[in-house]
MIDOBA-607082 format. One line per field, with one value per atom (N, C-alpha, C, O): x, y, z; residue number from 1. Coordinates in steps of 0.05 Angstrom, whole numbers, padded with zeros to 5 digits, always signed. Layout:
N
X = [X:...]
Y = [Y:...]
Z = [Z:...]
pos = [NUM:...]
***
This chain:
94
X = [-00140:-00157:-00173:-00196:-00164:-00180:-00205:-00225:-00202:-00225:-00246:-00267:-00239:-00261:-00259:-00279:-00241:-00237:-00217:-00198:-00221:-00202:-00173:-00172:-00152:-00127:-00113:-00117:-00097:-00081:-00051:-00047:-00032:-00008:+00014:+00013:+00033:+00055:+00069:+00072:+00079:+00097:+00123:+00138:+00131:+00154:+00158:+00180:+00137:+00137:+00141:+00145:+00141:+00147:+00119:+00121:+00101:+00075:+00058:+00035:+00066:+00048:+00038:+00016:+00054:+00048:+00022:+00012:+00012:-00010:-00035:-00056:-00033:-00056:-00058:-00038:-00082:-00091:-00101:-00124:-00088:-00096:-00123:-00129:-00139:-00165:-00186:-00210:-00176:-00192:-00196:-00218:-00171:-00175:-00164:-00164:-00154:-00143:-00129:-00135:-00110:-00097:-00065:-00061:-00048:-00020:-00016:-00029:+00006:+00014:+00040:+00053:+00054:+00080:+00079:+00063:+00095:+00094:+00105:+00104:+00116:+00128:+00108:+00114:+00083:+00067:+00041:+00023:+00036:+00010:-00016:-00038:-00013:-00036:-00044:-00067:-00023:-00028:-00044:-00062:-00035:-00049:-00076:-00094:-00080:-00107:-00125:-00148:-00117:-00129:-00137:-00158:-00119:-00123:-00147:-00167:-00143:-00164:-00191:-00210:-00196:-00218:-00230:-00253:-00214:-00223:-00231:-00251:-00217:-00225:-00252:-00267:-00255:-00281:-00302:-00325:-00299:-00321:-00331:-00351:-00313:-00319:-00312:-00304:-00316:-00305:-00318:-00304:-00344:-00354:-00344:-00334:-00344:-00330:-00300:-00291:-00288:-00258:-00252:-00235:-00269:-00264:-00271:-00257:-00292:-00298:-00277:-00271:-00268:-00248:-00222:-00209:-00214:-00191:-00194:-00175:-00216:-00222:-00221:-00212:-00230:-00232:-00199:-00188:-00187:-00156:-00139:-00119:-00143:-00127:-00137:-00124:-00158:-00167:-00152:-00154:-00135:-00117:-00093:-00077:-00091:-00068:-00079:-00071:-00097:-00107:-00088:-00070:-00090:-00073:-00073:-00052:-00097:-00098:-00081:-00066:-00084:-00069:-00038:-00024:-00030:-00002:+00006:+00027:-00010:-00002:+00000:+00019:-00019:-00017:+00009:+00022:+00018:+00038:+00067:+00088:+00062:+00087:+00091:+00113:+00067:+00067:+00078:+00090:+00071:+00079:+00110:+00125:+00118:+00148:+00164:+00184:+00154:+00167:+00170:+00191:+00146:+00146:+00164:+00178:+00167:+00182:+00213:+00230:+00219:+00246:+00254:+00277:+00234:+00241:+00245:+00261:+00229:+00235:+00258:+00269:+00268:+00293:+00317:+00337:+00314:+00335:+00335:+00357:+00312:+00311:+00325:+00336:+00326:+00337:+00366:+00379:+00377:+00403:+00414:+00431:+00403:+00407:+00431:+00430:+00454:+00476:+00473:+00460:+00485:+00484:+00457:+00452:+00438:+00413:+00401:+00389:+00403:+00393:+00404:+00389:+00427:+00435:+00426:+00424:+00421:+00409:+00380:+00371:+00366:+00339:+00337:+00317:+00353:+00348:+00325:+00324:+00306:+00278:+00271:+00250]
Y = [+00001:+00010:-00012:-00006:-00038:-00058:-00063:-00073:-00057:-00059:-00037:-00037:-00017:+00004:+00024:+00039:+00029:+00049:+00068:+00061:+00095:+00114:+00107:+00094:+00116:+00110:+00138:+00159:+00133:+00156:+00144:+00122:+00155:+00147:+00169:+00191:+00161:+00177:+00182:+00164:+00209:+00212:+00202:+00203:+00191:+00181:+00150:+00139:+00138:+00108:+00095:+00071:+00110:+00099:+00091:+00084:+00092:+00085:+00107:+00103:+00130:+00155:+00157:+00166:+00148:+00148:+00135:+00141:+00114:+00101:+00117:+00110:+00137:+00153:+00176:+00188:+00181:+00206:+00223:+00218:+00245:+00261:+00275:+00291:+00268:+00278:+00263:+00268:+00243:+00227:+00195:+00185:+00184:+00157:+00158:+00138:+00182:+00183:+00210:+00231:+00207:+00230:+00223:+00200:+00238:+00235:+00259:+00280:+00251:+00269:+00269:+00248:+00290:+00291:+00277:+00285:+00255:+00241:+00256:+00247:+00278:+00296:+00316:+00334:+00314:+00336:+00324:+00317:+00323:+00310:+00325:+00314:+00352:+00365:+00361:+00363:+00354:+00347:+00316:+00311:+00300:+00274:+00278:+00266:+00293:+00299:+00311:+00302:+00331:+00341:+00320:+00322:+00302:+00282:+00261:+00255:+00254:+00237:+00252:+00237:+00275:+00290:+00290:+00284:+00296:+00298:+00271:+00268:+00251:+00224:+00212:+00198:+00219:+00211:+00227:+00217:+00250:+00264:+00258:+00267:+00242:+00233:+00205:+00198:+00187:+00159:+00144:+00126:+00148:+00129:+00135:+00117:+00161:+00168:+00159:+00146:+00170:+00161:+00132:+00122:+00119:+00086:+00074:+00057:+00084:+00072:+00079:+00062:+00104:+00111:+00095:+00086:+00091:+00076:+00047:+00034:+00035:+00008:+00004:-00017:+00027:+00024:+00027:+00012:+00046:+00049:+00029:+00028:+00009:-00011:-00036:-00057:-00037:-00061:-00076:-00100:-00063:-00077:-00091:-00103:-00089:-00099:-00121:-00124:-00137:-00160:-00183:-00183:-00203:-00223:-00238:-00247:-00240:-00253:-00236:-00248:-00212:-00194:-00201:-00208:-00198:-00204:-00232:-00235:-00252:-00280:-00281:-00292:-00269:-00264:-00251:-00261:-00229:-00215:-00231:-00230:-00246:-00261:-00286:-00294:-00298:-00322:-00310:-00325:-00284:-00273:-00270:-00276:-00261:-00253:-00281:-00282:-00302:-00328:-00339:-00349:-00335:-00347:-00329:-00341:-00304:-00286:-00292:-00290:-00299:-00305:-00333:-00336:-00354:-00378:-00378:-00393:-00361:-00360:-00347:-00354:-00327:-00314:-00335:-00336:-00348:-00370:-00391:-00400:-00398:-00417:-00407:-00422:-00380:-00367:-00362:-00353:-00367:-00363:-00333:-00327:-00318:-00288:-00280:-00259:-00297:-00288:-00285:-00301:-00267:-00264:-00258:-00267:-00245:-00239:-00267:-00272:-00286:-00314:-00329:-00345:-00325:-00340:-00328:-00343:-00305:-00290:-00300:-00304:-00304:-00317:-00343:-00352:-00359:-00386:-00396:-00394:-00405:-00411:-00441:-00451]
Z = [+00112:+00089:+00078:+00070:+00076:+00069:+00085:+00075:+00110:+00128:+00126:+00138:+00108:+00103:+00124:+00126:+00139:+00159:+00150:+00136:+00159:+00151:+00165:+00186:+00154:+00165:+00172:+00160:+00193:+00205:+00198:+00207:+00186:+00180:+00186:+00176:+00203:+00211:+00186:+00169:+00182:+00158:+00161:+00141:+00184:+00188:+00183:+00185:+00177:+00176:+00151:+00150:+00128:+00102:+00087:+00064:+00096:+00083:+00078:+00070:+00083:+00079:+00048:+00043:+00031:+00006:-00004:-00025:+00014:+00010:+00015:+00004:+00031:+00040:+00019:+00012:+00009:-00005:+00013:+00021:+00024:+00042:+00041:+00024:+00061:+00060:+00044:+00044:+00030:+00014:+00026:+00028:+00033:+00046:+00074:+00088:+00083:+00110:+00113:+00100:+00133:+00141:+00148:+00157:+00144:+00154:+00173:+00173:+00192:+00211:+00219:+00214:+00231:+00239:+00264:+00282:+00269:+00296:+00319:+00342:+00312:+00335:+00344:+00361:+00333:+00336:+00350:+00334:+00374:+00383:+00376:+00374:+00373:+00362:+00334:+00327:+00317:+00290:+00290:+00275:+00307:+00311:+00321:+00310:+00339:+00351:+00331:+00330:+00314:+00293:+00269:+00257:+00265:+00244:+00256:+00243:+00280:+00291:+00290:+00284:+00295:+00297:+00266:+00261:+00251:+00220:+00211:+00196:+00218:+00211:+00220:+00206:+00247:+00259:+00248:+00247:+00240:+00227:+00198:+00188:+00188:+00158:+00154:+00132:+00174:+00176:+00152:+00141:+00142:+00122:+00098:+00085:+00089:+00061:+00059:+00041:+00080:+00081:+00078:+00064:+00094:+00097:+00068:+00058:+00056:+00030:+00007:-00010:+00006:-00008:-00003:-00023:+00019:+00023:+00017:+00009:+00020:+00011:-00017:-00028:-00031:-00063:-00072:-00089:-00060:-00068:-00064:-00079:-00042:-00037:-00048:-00044:-00062:-00071:-00090:-00091:-00104:-00124:-00109:-00123:-00083:-00066:-00050:-00027:-00060:-00045:-00045:-00062:-00029:-00026:-00054:-00063:-00067:-00092:-00114:-00129:-00116:-00132:-00130:-00148:-00102:-00096:-00106:-00118:-00101:-00114:-00142:-00153:-00156:-00186:-00193:-00212:-00181:-00189:-00183:-00196:-00161:-00156:-00177:-00184:-00185:-00201:-00231:-00246:-00237:-00263:-00261:-00280:-00237:-00236:-00237:-00251:-00225:-00227:-00255:-00263:-00268:-00297:-00313:-00330:-00312:-00324:-00318:-00336:-00293:-00285:-00296:-00304:-00295:-00309:-00340:-00351:-00352:-00381:-00390:-00411:-00374:-00379:-00372:-00387:-00352:-00345:-00368:-00375:-00381:-00401:-00425:-00441:-00428:-00451:-00449:-00467:-00424:-00414:-00418:-00434:-00402:-00404:-00387:-00373:-00387:-00375:-00341:-00328:-00332:-00302:-00292:-00269:-00305:-00298:-00295:-00274:-00315:-00313:-00288:-00276:-00280:-00260:-00233:-00214:-00231:-00210:-00206:-00183:-00228:-00225:-00224:-00234:-00213:-00210:-00195:-00170:-00209:-00196:-00202:-00194]
pos = [1:1:1:1:2:2:2:2:3:3:3:3:4:4:4:4:5:5:5:5:6:6:6:6:7:7:7:7:8:8:8:8:9:9:9:9:10:10:10:10:11:11:11:11:12:12:12:12:13:13:13:13:14:14:14:14:15:15:15:15:16:16:16:16:17:17:17:17:18:18:18:18:19:19:19:19:20:20:20:20:21:21:21:21:22:22:22:22:23:23:23:23:24:24:24:24:25:25:25:25:26:26:26:26:27:27:27:27:28:28:28:28:29:29:29:29:30:30:30:30:31:31:31:31:32:32:32:32:33:33:33:33:34:34:34:34:35:35:35:35:36:36:36:36:37:37:37:37:38:38:38:38:39:39:39:39:40:40:40:40:41:41:41:41:42:42:42:42:43:43:43:43:44:44:44:44:45:45:45:45:46:46:46:46:47:47:47:47:48:48:48:48:49:49:49:49:50:50:50:50:51:51:51:51:52:52:52:52:53:53:53:53:54:54:54:54:55:55:55:55:56:56:56:56:57:57:57:57:58:58:58:58:59:59:59:59:60:60:60:60:61:61:61:61:62:62:62:62:63:63:63:63:64:64:64:64:65:65:65:65:66:66:66:66:67:67:67:67:68:68:68:68:69:69:69:69:70:70:70:70:71:71:71:71:72:72:72:72:73:73:73:73:74:74:74:74:75:75:75:75:76:76:76:76:77:77:77:77:78:78:78:78:79:79:79:79:80:80:80:80:81:81:81:81:82:82:82:82:83:83:83:83:84:84:84:84:85:85:85:85:86:86:86:86:87:87:87:87:88:88:88:88:89:89:89:89:90:90:90:90:91:91:91:91:92:92:92:92:93:93:93:93:94:94:94:94]
***
C-alpha cells in the first residue's frame, strides 16, 4: 500500500482488515482460485485509483509514526513506574 499499488490480501492471513474492499484493493478466499483471478483482474483494471487510495490510507503507519508511538509508550511506562503503580509499574520496567 505504501508503494501506491493495489493490494490483494487473502482473507486467511490476518491482514484483510487493512484493505477497504474495492477502494484500496481486494480480499479473496485463498481456497478459491477463481476469486483470486477475479481480484487480479479488478485490480489491474483500476490500479491507479486503488494504489493512491491505499497509499493515503496507510500513510499514518509510516516508520516515523511507529517510532513516535513507541516513544510515547516508553514515556508513559516510565512515568507510571516513577509513580509506583504497583504490579503494572513493575511490568513496565523501562
